[in-house]
NUDREN-56874 format. One record per residue (C-alpha): z, y, x. Coordinates in steps of 0.25 Angstrom, whole numbers, padded with zeros to 4 digits, always signed. Example, Ala and Ser with C-alpha at 12.3 -4.5 7.8 and 13.67 -1.06 7.14 Angstrom:
+0031-0018+0049/+0029-0004+0055/
This chain:
+0660-0613-0169/+0660-0615-0184/+0647-0618-0192/+0640-0605-0197/+0641-0606-0213/+0630-0603-0223/+0628-0588-0225/+0631-0585-0210/+0621-0579-0201/+0615-0591-0193/+0618-0590-0178/+0605-0587-0170/+0598-0599-0164/+0589-0596-0151/+0586-0610-0145/+0574-0616-0138/+0566-0628-0144/+0559-0639-0135/+0549-0629-0130/+0559-0618-0126/+0555-0609-0138/+0567-0602-0143/+0569-0602-0158/+0578-0591-0164/+0584-0593-0178/+0582-0578-0180/+0567-0580-0180/+0569-0589-0192/+0573-0578-0201/+0565-0580-0214/+0565-0595-0213/+0576-0606-0216/+0580-0613-0203/+0587-0627-0203/+0595-0627-0190/+0601-0640-0187/+0609-0644-0176/+0609-0658-0171/+0616-0665-0159/+0604-0672-0151/+0589-0674-0151/+0584-0688-0154/+0597-0694-0158/+0598-0702-0171/+0604-0692-0181/+0597-0680-0175/+0584-0687-0176/+0586-0691-0191/+0590-0676-0194/+0578-0671-0186/+0568-0681-0193/+0573-0677-0206/+0571-0662-0204/+0557-0666-0198/+0554-0674-0211/+0558-0662-0220/+0551-0651-0211/+0540-0648-0221/+0549-0646-0232/+0558-0638-0223/+0547-0629-0219/+0543-0628-0234/+0557-0622-0236/+0554-0611-0226/+0564-0618-0216/+0563-0622-0201/+0571-0633-0194/+0578-0631-0181/+0586-0642-0174/+0596-0638-0163/+0603-0647-0153/+0608-0646-0139/+0596-0654-0132/+0586-0647-0124/+0571-0645-0125/+0566-0658-0120/+0575-0665-0130/+0570-0657-0142/+0556-0659-0138/+0558-0674-0137/+0565-0675-0150/+0555-0666-0158/+0543-0675-0152/+0550-0688-0155/+0552-0685-0169/+0541-0675-0172/+0551-0664-0176/+0544-0652-0182/+0555-0642-0181/+0562-0634-0170/+0572-0641-0161/+0581-0632-0153/+0589-0634-0140/+0603-0629-0141/+0607-0634-0127/+0619-0624-0125/+0623-0627-0140/+0624-0612-0142/+0617-0612-0156/+0625-0625-0160/+0638-0618-0156/+0634-0605-0164/+0631-0614-0176/+0644-0622-0175/+0636-0635-0172/+0641-0637-0157/+0653-0646-0160/+0663-0655-0153/+0660-0669-0156/+0666-0683-0154/+0659-0696-0152/+0666-0709-0147/+0678-0701-0143/+0670-0691-0135/+0671-0676-0138/+0659-0668-0135/+0651-0655-0140/+0638-0657-0148/+0630-0652-0159/+0634-0655-0173/+0623-0659-0183/+0623-0646-0191/+0612-0639-0199/+0611-0624-0204/+0601-0619-0213/+0597-0605-0209/+0592-0596-0220/+0580-0586-0218/+0590-0575-0217/+0597-0581-0205/+0609-0586-0212/+0615-0600-0213/+0611-0605-0227/+0617-0619-0225/+0625-0627-0215/+0626-0642-0214/+0637-0646-0204/+0638-0661-0200/+0624-0665-0204/+0620-0679-0207/+0606-0681-0202/+0601-0690-0213/+0596-0681-0225/+0600-0668-0218/+0586-0662-0219/+0585-0665-0234/+0599-0657-0235/+0593-0645-0228/+0581-0645-0237/+0589-0646-0249/+0597-0634-0244/+0584-0626-0242/+0580-0629-0256/+0593-0625-0261/+0593-0612-0254/+0579-0609-0259/+0571-0610-0246/+0557-0606-0249/+0546-0616-0251/+0533-0612-0244/
């Protein structure tokens, strides 16, 4: 499936966090949501990306936004990743990769001549009205949180 584009309604998300609590994107109406897909908990690039969001979380919250990280690993992996790096935002387990598929982030990859399916590092900024405001395909972890913050500022996310 192709990536949804800016202006499209955001596909629904209903996934569990490390405690089994289901988080629904539809419950986020009225707030900005940074939805970022990452390949695997506690790997180098994914840790850089998560820690950059962690380090910017106060400013993100000032803009009226929440951060949701989504990957295919289960609750135990999410819990360990959050605790190890003191991540103050929601990590969701997409074990059947249904949400990643809906967002076009479940892709065929190749590494060392081996082909397999996995999560592409992609971020979506969801506006308070439930529409996609910005899409970042093929994210580079370094500096990405600042890029998302700049977009929130550009789009006029409320301070306070």
